[in-house]
mmCIF file of the N, C-alpha and C atoms, coordinates in Angstrom:
data_MODEL
# 
_entry.id   MODEL 
# 
loop_
_atom_site.group_PDB 
_atom_site.id 
_atom_site.type_symbol 
_atom_site.label_atom_id 
_atom_site.label_alt_id 
_atom_site.label_comp_id 
_atom_site.label_asym_id 
_atom_site.label_entity_id 
_atom_site.label_seq_id 
_atom_site.pdbx_PDB_ins_code 
_atom_site.Cartn_x 
_atom_site.Cartn_y 
_atom_site.Cartn_z 
_atom_site.occupancy 
_atom_site.B_iso_or_equiv 
_atom_site.pdbx_formal_charge 
_atom_site.auth_seq_id 
_atom_site.auth_comp_id 
_atom_site.auth_asym_id 
_atom_site.auth_atom_id 
_atom_site.pdbx_PDB_model_num 
ATOM 1   N N  . UNK A 1 1  ? 7.696  23.888  -40.686 1.00 0.00 ? 1  UNK A N  1 
ATOM 2   C CA . UNK A 1 1  ? 6.055  22.478  -39.946 1.00 0.00 ? 1  UNK A CA 1 
ATOM 3   C C  . UNK A 1 1  ? 6.085  21.036  -39.839 1.00 0.00 ? 1  UNK A C  1 
ATOM 4   N N  . UNK A 1 2  ? 7.157  20.579  -40.733 1.00 0.00 ? 2  UNK A N  1 
ATOM 5   C CA . UNK A 1 2  ? 7.157  19.160  -40.487 1.00 0.00 ? 2  UNK A CA 1 
ATOM 6   C C  . UNK A 1 2  ? 7.408  18.226  -39.637 1.00 0.00 ? 2  UNK A C  1 
ATOM 7   N N  . UNK A 1 3  ? 8.979  19.730  -39.364 1.00 0.00 ? 3  UNK A N  1 
ATOM 8   C CA . UNK A 1 3  ? 9.685  18.928  -37.352 1.00 0.00 ? 3  UNK A CA 1 
ATOM 9   C C  . UNK A 1 3  ? 8.378  19.593  -36.654 1.00 0.00 ? 3  UNK A C  1 
ATOM 10  N N  . UNK A 1 4  ? 7.607  19.610  -37.060 1.00 0.00 ? 4  UNK A N  1 
ATOM 11  C CA . UNK A 1 4  ? 6.565  19.693  -35.878 1.00 0.00 ? 4  UNK A CA 1 
ATOM 12  C C  . UNK A 1 4  ? 5.759  18.608  -35.419 1.00 0.00 ? 4  UNK A C  1 
ATOM 13  N N  . UNK A 1 5  ? 5.103  17.866  -36.885 1.00 0.00 ? 5  UNK A N  1 
ATOM 14  C CA . UNK A 1 5  ? 4.597  17.480  -37.487 1.00 0.00 ? 5  UNK A CA 1 
ATOM 15  C C  . UNK A 1 5  ? 5.229  15.915  -36.544 1.00 0.00 ? 5  UNK A C  1 
ATOM 16  N N  . UNK A 1 6  ? 6.266  15.876  -37.280 1.00 0.00 ? 6  UNK A N  1 
ATOM 17  C CA . UNK A 1 6  ? 6.845  14.784  -36.357 1.00 0.00 ? 6  UNK A CA 1 
ATOM 18  C C  . UNK A 1 6  ? 7.580  14.402  -34.866 1.00 0.00 ? 6  UNK A C  1 
ATOM 19  N N  . UNK A 1 7  ? 7.825  15.587  -34.107 1.00 0.00 ? 7  UNK A N  1 
ATOM 20  C CA . UNK A 1 7  ? 7.677  15.248  -33.006 1.00 0.00 ? 7  UNK A CA 1 
ATOM 21  C C  . UNK A 1 7  ? 5.925  14.790  -32.539 1.00 0.00 ? 7  UNK A C  1 
ATOM 22  N N  . UNK A 1 8  ? 4.921  15.557  -32.910 1.00 0.00 ? 8  UNK A N  1 
ATOM 23  C CA . UNK A 1 8  ? 3.560  15.771  -32.313 1.00 0.00 ? 8  UNK A CA 1 
ATOM 24  C C  . UNK A 1 8  ? 3.858  13.810  -32.475 1.00 0.00 ? 8  UNK A C  1 
ATOM 25  N N  . UNK A 1 9  ? 4.040  12.918  -33.752 1.00 0.00 ? 9  UNK A N  1 
ATOM 26  C CA . UNK A 1 9  ? 4.088  11.376  -34.239 1.00 0.00 ? 9  UNK A CA 1 
ATOM 27  C C  . UNK A 1 9  ? 5.007  11.231  -33.272 1.00 0.00 ? 9  UNK A C  1 
ATOM 28  N N  . UNK A 1 10 ? 6.252  11.278  -33.133 1.00 0.00 ? 10 UNK A N  1 
ATOM 29  C CA . UNK A 1 10 ? 6.955  11.106  -31.801 1.00 0.00 ? 10 UNK A CA 1 
ATOM 30  C C  . UNK A 1 10 ? 6.251  10.840  -30.274 1.00 0.00 ? 10 UNK A C  1 
ATOM 31  N N  . UNK A 1 11 ? 5.681  12.317  -30.168 1.00 0.00 ? 11 UNK A N  1 
ATOM 32  C CA . UNK A 1 11 ? 5.101  11.982  -29.049 1.00 0.00 ? 11 UNK A CA 1 
ATOM 33  C C  . UNK A 1 11 ? 3.846  11.494  -28.839 1.00 0.00 ? 11 UNK A C  1 
ATOM 34  N N  . UNK A 1 12 ? 2.939  11.560  -29.842 1.00 0.00 ? 12 UNK A N  1 
ATOM 35  C CA . UNK A 1 12 ? 1.655  9.961   -29.320 1.00 0.00 ? 12 UNK A CA 1 
ATOM 36  C C  . UNK A 1 12 ? 2.081  8.603   -29.663 1.00 0.00 ? 12 UNK A C  1 
ATOM 37  N N  . UNK A 1 13 ? 3.810  8.115   -30.488 1.00 0.00 ? 13 UNK A N  1 
ATOM 38  C CA . UNK A 1 13 ? 3.946  6.952   -30.156 1.00 0.00 ? 13 UNK A CA 1 
ATOM 39  C C  . UNK A 1 13 ? 4.365  6.394   -29.194 1.00 0.00 ? 13 UNK A C  1 
ATOM 40  N N  . UNK A 1 14 ? 4.927  7.516   -27.849 1.00 0.00 ? 14 UNK A N  1 
ATOM 41  C CA . UNK A 1 14 ? 5.191  7.627   -27.443 1.00 0.00 ? 14 UNK A CA 1 
ATOM 42  C C  . UNK A 1 14 ? 4.268  7.439   -25.782 1.00 0.00 ? 14 UNK A C  1 
ATOM 43  N N  . UNK A 1 15 ? 2.661  7.761   -25.613 1.00 0.00 ? 15 UNK A N  1 
ATOM 44  C CA . UNK A 1 15 ? 2.456  7.778   -25.206 1.00 0.00 ? 15 UNK A CA 1 
ATOM 45  C C  . UNK A 1 15 ? 1.503  6.832   -25.337 1.00 0.00 ? 15 UNK A C  1 
ATOM 46  N N  . UNK A 1 16 ? 1.578  6.497   -26.404 1.00 0.00 ? 16 UNK A N  1 
ATOM 47  C CA . UNK A 1 16 ? 0.971  5.196   -26.824 1.00 0.00 ? 16 UNK A CA 1 
ATOM 48  C C  . UNK A 1 16 ? 1.478  3.770   -26.208 1.00 0.00 ? 16 UNK A C  1 
ATOM 49  N N  . UNK A 1 17 ? 2.515  4.095   -26.609 1.00 0.00 ? 17 UNK A N  1 
ATOM 50  C CA . UNK A 1 17 ? 3.611  2.352   -25.769 1.00 0.00 ? 17 UNK A CA 1 
ATOM 51  C C  . UNK A 1 17 ? 3.452  2.301   -24.534 1.00 0.00 ? 17 UNK A C  1 
ATOM 52  N N  . UNK A 1 18 ? 2.940  4.206   -23.497 1.00 0.00 ? 18 UNK A N  1 
ATOM 53  C CA . UNK A 1 18 ? 3.582  4.432   -21.910 1.00 0.00 ? 18 UNK A CA 1 
ATOM 54  C C  . UNK A 1 18 ? 1.908  3.598   -21.785 1.00 0.00 ? 18 UNK A C  1 
ATOM 55  N N  . UNK A 1 19 ? 0.769  4.269   -22.580 1.00 0.00 ? 19 UNK A N  1 
ATOM 56  C CA . UNK A 1 19 ? -0.785 3.269   -21.995 1.00 0.00 ? 19 UNK A CA 1 
ATOM 57  C C  . UNK A 1 19 ? -0.333 2.501   -22.604 1.00 0.00 ? 19 UNK A C  1 
ATOM 58  N N  . UNK A 1 20 ? 0.302  1.580   -23.539 1.00 0.00 ? 20 UNK A N  1 
ATOM 59  C CA . UNK A 1 20 ? -0.292 0.176   -23.886 1.00 0.00 ? 20 UNK A CA 1 
ATOM 60  C C  . UNK A 1 20 ? 0.376  -0.934  -22.435 1.00 0.00 ? 20 UNK A C  1 
ATOM 61  N N  . UNK A 1 21 ? 1.591  0.253   -22.134 1.00 0.00 ? 21 UNK A N  1 
ATOM 62  C CA . UNK A 1 21 ? 1.895  -1.315  -21.261 1.00 0.00 ? 21 UNK A CA 1 
ATOM 63  C C  . UNK A 1 21 ? 1.492  -0.946  -19.751 1.00 0.00 ? 21 UNK A C  1 
ATOM 64  N N  . UNK A 1 22 ? 1.214  0.628   -19.497 1.00 0.00 ? 22 UNK A N  1 
ATOM 65  C CA . UNK A 1 22 ? -0.210 -0.124  -17.966 1.00 0.00 ? 22 UNK A CA 1 
ATOM 66  C C  . UNK A 1 22 ? -0.869 -0.555  -18.014 1.00 0.00 ? 22 UNK A C  1 
ATOM 67  N N  . UNK A 1 23 ? -2.158 -0.948  -19.557 1.00 0.00 ? 23 UNK A N  1 
ATOM 68  C CA . UNK A 1 23 ? -2.629 -1.729  -19.031 1.00 0.00 ? 23 UNK A CA 1 
ATOM 69  C C  . UNK A 1 23 ? -2.707 -2.564  -19.816 1.00 0.00 ? 23 UNK A C  1 
ATOM 70  N N  . UNK A 1 24 ? -1.194 -3.506  -19.818 1.00 0.00 ? 24 UNK A N  1 
ATOM 71  C CA . UNK A 1 24 ? -1.026 -4.794  -19.614 1.00 0.00 ? 24 UNK A CA 1 
ATOM 72  C C  . UNK A 1 24 ? -0.331 -4.677  -18.336 1.00 0.00 ? 24 UNK A C  1 
ATOM 73  N N  . UNK A 1 25 ? 0.302  -3.693  -17.930 1.00 0.00 ? 25 UNK A N  1 
ATOM 74  C CA . UNK A 1 25 ? 0.686  -3.847  -15.602 1.00 0.00 ? 25 UNK A CA 1 
ATOM 75  C C  . UNK A 1 25 ? -0.488 -4.764  -15.521 1.00 0.00 ? 25 UNK A C  1 
ATOM 76  N N  . UNK A 1 26 ? -1.918 -3.707  -15.347 1.00 0.00 ? 26 UNK A N  1 
ATOM 77  C CA . UNK A 1 26 ? -2.911 -3.778  -14.914 1.00 0.00 ? 26 UNK A CA 1 
ATOM 78  C C  . UNK A 1 26 ? -2.965 -4.735  -14.638 1.00 0.00 ? 26 UNK A C  1 
ATOM 79  N N  . UNK A 1 27 ? -3.173 -5.252  -16.136 1.00 0.00 ? 27 UNK A N  1 
ATOM 80  C CA . UNK A 1 27 ? -4.035 -6.884  -16.864 1.00 0.00 ? 27 UNK A CA 1 
ATOM 81  C C  . UNK A 1 27 ? -3.592 -8.414  -15.691 1.00 0.00 ? 27 UNK A C  1 
ATOM 82  N N  . UNK A 1 28 ? -1.976 -7.948  -15.944 1.00 0.00 ? 28 UNK A N  1 
ATOM 83  C CA . UNK A 1 28 ? -1.136 -8.806  -15.807 1.00 0.00 ? 28 UNK A CA 1 
ATOM 84  C C  . UNK A 1 28 ? -1.229 -8.696  -13.807 1.00 0.00 ? 28 UNK A C  1 
ATOM 85  N N  . UNK A 1 29 ? -1.335 -7.665  -13.121 1.00 0.00 ? 29 UNK A N  1 
ATOM 86  C CA . UNK A 1 29 ? -1.210 -7.264  -12.062 1.00 0.00 ? 29 UNK A CA 1 
ATOM 87  C C  . UNK A 1 29 ? -2.721 -8.239  -11.629 1.00 0.00 ? 29 UNK A C  1 
ATOM 88  N N  . UNK A 1 30 ? -3.265 -7.962  -11.890 1.00 0.00 ? 30 UNK A N  1 
ATOM 89  C CA . UNK A 1 30 ? -5.149 -8.402  -11.667 1.00 0.00 ? 30 UNK A CA 1 
ATOM 90  C C  . UNK A 1 30 ? -5.160 -9.610  -11.949 1.00 0.00 ? 30 UNK A C  1 
ATOM 91  N N  . UNK A 1 31 ? -4.521 -10.359 -12.828 1.00 0.00 ? 31 UNK A N  1 
ATOM 92  C CA . UNK A 1 31 ? -5.112 -11.736 -12.913 1.00 0.00 ? 31 UNK A CA 1 
ATOM 93  C C  . UNK A 1 31 ? -3.639 -12.569 -12.030 1.00 0.00 ? 31 UNK A C  1 
ATOM 94  N N  . UNK A 1 32 ? -3.075 -11.789 -11.811 1.00 0.00 ? 32 UNK A N  1 
ATOM 95  C CA . UNK A 1 32 ? -1.495 -12.539 -10.234 1.00 0.00 ? 32 UNK A CA 1 
ATOM 96  C C  . UNK A 1 32 ? -2.052 -12.184 -8.639  1.00 0.00 ? 32 UNK A C  1 
ATOM 97  N N  . UNK A 1 33 ? -2.892 -11.598 -9.284  1.00 0.00 ? 33 UNK A N  1 
ATOM 98  C CA . UNK A 1 33 ? -3.727 -11.472 -7.914  1.00 0.00 ? 33 UNK A CA 1 
ATOM 99  C C  . UNK A 1 33 ? -4.949 -12.681 -7.708  1.00 0.00 ? 33 UNK A C  1 
ATOM 100 N N  . UNK A 1 34 ? -5.288 -11.974 -8.479  1.00 0.00 ? 34 UNK A N  1 
ATOM 101 C CA . UNK A 1 34 ? -6.625 -13.692 -8.113  1.00 0.00 ? 34 UNK A CA 1 
ATOM 102 C C  . UNK A 1 34 ? -6.011 -14.796 -8.489  1.00 0.00 ? 34 UNK A C  1 
ATOM 103 N N  . UNK A 1 35 ? -4.511 -15.439 -9.200  1.00 0.00 ? 35 UNK A N  1 
ATOM 104 C CA . UNK A 1 35 ? -4.181 -16.382 -8.955  1.00 0.00 ? 35 UNK A CA 1 
ATOM 105 C C  . UNK A 1 35 ? -3.918 -17.185 -7.550  1.00 0.00 ? 35 UNK A C  1 
ATOM 106 N N  . UNK A 1 36 ? -2.921 -15.586 -6.626  1.00 0.00 ? 36 UNK A N  1 
ATOM 107 C CA . UNK A 1 36 ? -2.351 -15.520 -5.529  1.00 0.00 ? 36 UNK A CA 1 
ATOM 108 C C  . UNK A 1 36 ? -3.393 -16.030 -4.261  1.00 0.00 ? 36 UNK A C  1 
ATOM 109 N N  . UNK A 1 37 ? -4.576 -15.412 -4.806  1.00 0.00 ? 37 UNK A N  1 
ATOM 110 C CA . UNK A 1 37 ? -6.023 -15.825 -3.652  1.00 0.00 ? 37 UNK A CA 1 
ATOM 111 C C  . UNK A 1 37 ? -6.072 -16.997 -4.082  1.00 0.00 ? 37 UNK A C  1 
ATOM 112 N N  . UNK A 1 38 ? -6.698 -17.781 -5.058  1.00 0.00 ? 38 UNK A N  1 
ATOM 113 C CA . UNK A 1 38 ? -7.151 -18.675 -5.266  1.00 0.00 ? 38 UNK A CA 1 
ATOM 114 C C  . UNK A 1 38 ? -6.331 -19.954 -4.464  1.00 0.00 ? 38 UNK A C  1 
ATOM 115 N N  . UNK A 1 39 ? -4.809 -19.670 -4.985  1.00 0.00 ? 39 UNK A N  1 
ATOM 116 C CA . UNK A 1 39 ? -3.776 -20.317 -4.761  1.00 0.00 ? 39 UNK A CA 1 
ATOM 117 C C  . UNK A 1 39 ? -3.297 -20.757 -2.997  1.00 0.00 ? 39 UNK A C  1 
ATOM 118 N N  . UNK A 1 40 ? -3.844 -19.715 -2.497  1.00 0.00 ? 40 UNK A N  1 
ATOM 119 C CA . UNK A 1 40 ? -2.952 -19.380 -1.334  1.00 0.00 ? 40 UNK A CA 1 
ATOM 120 C C  . UNK A 1 40 ? -4.685 -18.246 -0.508  1.00 0.00 ? 40 UNK A C  1 
ATOM 121 N N  . UNK A 1 41 ? -5.826 -19.092 -0.311  1.00 0.00 ? 41 UNK A N  1 
ATOM 122 C CA . UNK A 1 41 ? -6.611 -18.373 0.378   1.00 0.00 ? 41 UNK A CA 1 
ATOM 123 C C  . UNK A 1 41 ? -6.567 -18.062 1.907   1.00 0.00 ? 41 UNK A C  1 
ATOM 124 N N  . UNK A 1 42 ? -6.299 -16.873 1.854   1.00 0.00 ? 42 UNK A N  1 
ATOM 125 C CA . UNK A 1 42 ? -6.465 -15.906 3.530   1.00 0.00 ? 42 UNK A CA 1 
ATOM 126 C C  . UNK A 1 42 ? -7.474 -17.344 4.529   1.00 0.00 ? 42 UNK A C  1 
ATOM 127 N N  . UNK A 1 43 ? -6.521 -17.147 5.628   1.00 0.00 ? 43 UNK A N  1 
ATOM 128 C CA . UNK A 1 43 ? -7.528 -17.779 6.929   1.00 0.00 ? 43 UNK A CA 1 
ATOM 129 C C  . UNK A 1 43 ? -7.365 -16.839 7.545   1.00 0.00 ? 43 UNK A C  1 
ATOM 130 N N  . UNK A 1 44 ? -8.673 -17.020 8.664   1.00 0.00 ? 44 UNK A N  1 
ATOM 131 C CA . UNK A 1 44 ? -9.203 -16.040 9.542   1.00 0.00 ? 44 UNK A CA 1 
ATOM 132 C C  . UNK A 1 44 ? -9.044 -16.725 11.083  1.00 0.00 ? 44 UNK A C  1 
ATOM 133 N N  . UNK A 1 45 ? -7.764 -16.291 11.950  1.00 0.00 ? 45 UNK A N  1 
ATOM 134 C CA . UNK A 1 45 ? -7.494 -17.002 12.503  1.00 0.00 ? 45 UNK A CA 1 
ATOM 135 C C  . UNK A 1 45 ? -7.928 -16.156 13.895  1.00 0.00 ? 45 UNK A C  1 
ATOM 136 N N  . UNK A 1 46 ? -8.235 -16.985 14.892  1.00 0.00 ? 46 UNK A N  1 
ATOM 137 C CA . UNK A 1 46 ? -8.660 -16.113 16.139  1.00 0.00 ? 46 UNK A CA 1 
ATOM 138 C C  . UNK A 1 46 ? -7.425 -15.643 16.922  1.00 0.00 ? 46 UNK A C  1 
ATOM 139 N N  . UNK A 1 47 ? -7.157 -14.133 17.194  1.00 0.00 ? 47 UNK A N  1 
ATOM 140 C CA . UNK A 1 47 ? -6.223 -13.696 18.226  1.00 0.00 ? 47 UNK A CA 1 
ATOM 141 C C  . UNK A 1 47 ? -7.068 -14.247 19.643  1.00 0.00 ? 47 UNK A C  1 
ATOM 142 N N  . UNK A 1 48 ? -5.311 -14.523 20.477  1.00 0.00 ? 48 UNK A N  1 
ATOM 143 C CA . UNK A 1 48 ? -5.864 -14.874 21.830  1.00 0.00 ? 48 UNK A CA 1 
ATOM 144 C C  . UNK A 1 48 ? -6.133 -13.736 22.767  1.00 0.00 ? 48 UNK A C  1 
ATOM 145 N N  . UNK A 1 49 ? -7.423 -13.793 23.521  1.00 0.00 ? 49 UNK A N  1 
ATOM 146 C CA . UNK A 1 49 ? -7.301 -12.789 24.637  1.00 0.00 ? 49 UNK A CA 1 
ATOM 147 C C  . UNK A 1 49 ? -6.191 -12.018 25.434  1.00 0.00 ? 49 UNK A C  1 
ATOM 148 N N  . UNK A 1 50 ? -5.934 -11.009 25.365  1.00 0.00 ? 50 UNK A N  1 
ATOM 149 C CA . UNK A 1 50 ? -5.319 -10.592 26.547  1.00 0.00 ? 50 UNK A CA 1 
ATOM 150 C C  . UNK A 1 50 ? -5.797 -10.115 27.423  1.00 0.00 ? 50 UNK A C  1 
ATOM 151 N N  . UNK A 1 51 ? -5.405 -10.006 28.339  1.00 0.00 ? 51 UNK A N  1 
ATOM 152 C CA . UNK A 1 51 ? -5.752 -9.250  29.678  1.00 0.00 ? 51 UNK A CA 1 
ATOM 153 C C  . UNK A 1 51 ? -5.773 -7.501  30.046  1.00 0.00 ? 51 UNK A C  1 
ATOM 154 N N  . UNK A 1 52 ? -6.571 -6.983  30.457  1.00 0.00 ? 52 UNK A N  1 
ATOM 155 C CA . UNK A 1 52 ? -6.429 -5.095  30.689  1.00 0.00 ? 52 UNK A CA 1 
ATOM 156 C C  . UNK A 1 52 ? -5.832 -5.611  31.387  1.00 0.00 ? 52 UNK A C  1 
ATOM 157 N N  . UNK A 1 53 ? -4.934 -6.517  32.275  1.00 0.00 ? 53 UNK A N  1 
ATOM 158 C CA . UNK A 1 53 ? -3.800 -5.733  32.784  1.00 0.00 ? 53 UNK A CA 1 
ATOM 159 C C  . UNK A 1 53 ? -2.588 -4.903  32.227  1.00 0.00 ? 53 UNK A C  1 
ATOM 160 N N  . UNK A 1 54 ? -2.679 -5.888  31.188  1.00 0.00 ? 54 UNK A N  1 
ATOM 161 C CA . UNK A 1 54 ? -1.144 -4.886  30.198  1.00 0.00 ? 54 UNK A CA 1 
ATOM 162 C C  . UNK A 1 54 ? -2.315 -3.552  29.796  1.00 0.00 ? 54 UNK A C  1 
ATOM 163 N N  . UNK A 1 55 ? -3.337 -2.756  29.593  1.00 0.00 ? 55 UNK A N  1 
ATOM 164 C CA . UNK A 1 55 ? -3.558 -2.415  29.204  1.00 0.00 ? 55 UNK A CA 1 
ATOM 165 C C  . UNK A 1 55 ? -3.349 -0.573  30.363  1.00 0.00 ? 55 UNK A C  1 
ATOM 166 N N  . UNK A 1 56 ? -3.868 -1.307  31.865  1.00 0.00 ? 56 UNK A N  1 
ATOM 167 C CA . UNK A 1 56 ? -3.311 -0.741  33.568  1.00 0.00 ? 56 UNK A CA 1 
ATOM 168 C C  . UNK A 1 56 ? -1.711 -0.647  32.992  1.00 0.00 ? 56 UNK A C  1 
ATOM 169 N N  . UNK A 1 57 ? -0.513 -1.437  33.157  1.00 0.00 ? 57 UNK A N  1 
ATOM 170 C CA . UNK A 1 57 ? 0.259  -0.629  32.975  1.00 0.00 ? 57 UNK A CA 1 
ATOM 171 C C  . UNK A 1 57 ? 0.947  -0.062  31.757  1.00 0.00 ? 57 UNK A C  1 
ATOM 172 N N  . UNK A 1 58 ? 0.442  0.458   30.803  1.00 0.00 ? 58 UNK A N  1 
ATOM 173 C CA . UNK A 1 58 ? 0.402  1.125   30.015  1.00 0.00 ? 58 UNK A CA 1 
ATOM 174 C C  . UNK A 1 58 ? 0.384  2.342   30.223  1.00 0.00 ? 58 UNK A C  1 
ATOM 175 N N  . UNK A 1 59 ? -0.991 2.436   30.576  1.00 0.00 ? 59 UNK A N  1 
ATOM 176 C CA . UNK A 1 59 ? -1.240 3.639   31.191  1.00 0.00 ? 59 UNK A CA 1 
ATOM 177 C C  . UNK A 1 59 ? -0.158 4.361   32.029  1.00 0.00 ? 59 UNK A C  1 
ATOM 178 N N  . UNK A 1 60 ? -0.230 3.515   33.905  1.00 0.00 ? 60 UNK A N  1 
ATOM 179 C CA . UNK A 1 60 ? 0.381  3.706   34.361  1.00 0.00 ? 60 UNK A CA 1 
ATOM 180 C C  . UNK A 1 60 ? 1.614  4.588   33.982  1.00 0.00 ? 60 UNK A C  1 
ATOM 181 N N  . UNK A 1 61 ? 2.095  3.714   32.621  1.00 0.00 ? 61 UNK A N  1 
ATOM 182 C CA . UNK A 1 61 ? 3.703  3.643   32.513  1.00 0.00 ? 61 UNK A CA 1 
ATOM 183 C C  . UNK A 1 61 ? 3.574  5.611   31.648  1.00 0.00 ? 61 UNK A C  1 
ATOM 184 N N  . UNK A 1 62 ? 2.231  5.931   31.072  1.00 0.00 ? 62 UNK A N  1 
ATOM 185 C CA . UNK A 1 62 ? 2.556  6.745   30.139  1.00 0.00 ? 62 UNK A CA 1 
ATOM 186 C C  . UNK A 1 62 ? 2.325  8.020   30.909  1.00 0.00 ? 62 UNK A C  1 
ATOM 187 N N  . UNK A 1 63 ? 1.608  8.085   32.537  1.00 0.00 ? 63 UNK A N  1 
ATOM 188 C CA . UNK A 1 63 ? 0.868  8.812   32.778  1.00 0.00 ? 63 UNK A CA 1 
ATOM 189 C C  . UNK A 1 63 ? 2.299  8.953   33.678  1.00 0.00 ? 63 UNK A C  1 
ATOM 190 N N  . UNK A 1 64 ? 3.235  8.800   34.676  1.00 0.00 ? 64 UNK A N  1 
ATOM 191 C CA . UNK A 1 64 ? 4.248  8.621   34.972  1.00 0.00 ? 64 UNK A CA 1 
ATOM 192 C C  . UNK A 1 64 ? 5.202  9.131   34.560  1.00 0.00 ? 64 UNK A C  1 
ATOM 193 N N  . UNK A 1 65 ? 5.524  8.990   33.023  1.00 0.00 ? 65 UNK A N  1 
ATOM 194 C CA . UNK A 1 65 ? 6.096  9.991   31.814  1.00 0.00 ? 65 UNK A CA 1 
ATOM 195 C C  . UNK A 1 65 ? 5.717  11.199  31.841  1.00 0.00 ? 65 UNK A C  1 
ATOM 196 N N  . UNK A 1 66 ? 4.450  11.235  31.202  1.00 0.00 ? 66 UNK A N  1 
ATOM 197 C CA . UNK A 1 66 ? 3.670  12.592  31.098  1.00 0.00 ? 66 UNK A CA 1 
ATOM 198 C C  . UNK A 1 66 ? 4.335  13.696  32.748  1.00 0.00 ? 66 UNK A C  1 
ATOM 199 N N  . UNK A 1 67 ? 3.581  12.904  33.882  1.00 0.00 ? 67 UNK A N  1 
ATOM 200 C CA . UNK A 1 67 ? 4.222  13.630  34.991  1.00 0.00 ? 67 UNK A CA 1 
ATOM 201 C C  . UNK A 1 67 ? 5.652  13.932  35.140  1.00 0.00 ? 67 UNK A C  1 
ATOM 202 N N  . UNK A 1 68 ? 6.056  13.545  35.034  1.00 0.00 ? 68 UNK A N  1 
ATOM 203 C CA . UNK A 1 68 ? 8.023  13.897  35.011  1.00 0.00 ? 68 UNK A CA 1 
ATOM 204 C C  . UNK A 1 68 ? 8.218  14.455  34.041  1.00 0.00 ? 68 UNK A C  1 
ATOM 205 N N  . UNK A 1 69 ? 7.447  14.328  33.167  1.00 0.00 ? 69 UNK A N  1 
ATOM 206 C CA . UNK A 1 69 ? 7.831  15.675  31.596  1.00 0.00 ? 69 UNK A CA 1 
ATOM 207 C C  . UNK A 1 69 ? 7.503  16.761  32.049  1.00 0.00 ? 69 UNK A C  1 
ATOM 208 N N  . UNK A 1 70 ? 6.345  16.779  32.218  1.00 0.00 ? 70 UNK A N  1 
ATOM 209 C CA . UNK A 1 70 ? 5.666  18.078  33.410  1.00 0.00 ? 70 UNK A CA 1 
ATOM 210 C C  . UNK A 1 70 ? 6.263  19.077  34.565  1.00 0.00 ? 70 UNK A C  1 
ATOM 211 N N  . UNK A 1 71 ? 6.949  18.359  35.303  1.00 0.00 ? 71 UNK A N  1 
ATOM 212 C CA . UNK A 1 71 ? 7.640  18.504  36.364  1.00 0.00 ? 71 UNK A CA 1 
ATOM 213 C C  . UNK A 1 71 ? 9.102  19.179  36.022  1.00 0.00 ? 71 UNK A C  1 
ATOM 214 N N  . UNK A 1 72 ? 9.570  18.871  34.819  1.00 0.00 ? 72 UNK A N  1 
ATOM 215 C CA . UNK A 1 72 ? 10.833 19.987  34.272  1.00 0.00 ? 72 UNK A CA 1 
ATOM 216 C C  . UNK A 1 72 ? 10.657 21.149  33.368  1.00 0.00 ? 72 UNK A C  1 
# 
């Protein structure tokens, strides 16, 4: 029975080691994330507007490819 007790103790020590490592990792990731966001704030830049012409050309190309594929 002593070997089972030793195995359980080793298992608990290993699980506590992994759990403590994960806690430290989560805390360090959270603190680093906060630091990075304060140091380098996100900038929202307006995207340039594109004309609808490009969308129409893409739709025509898709329709042509679809029609050509259906003929085969």
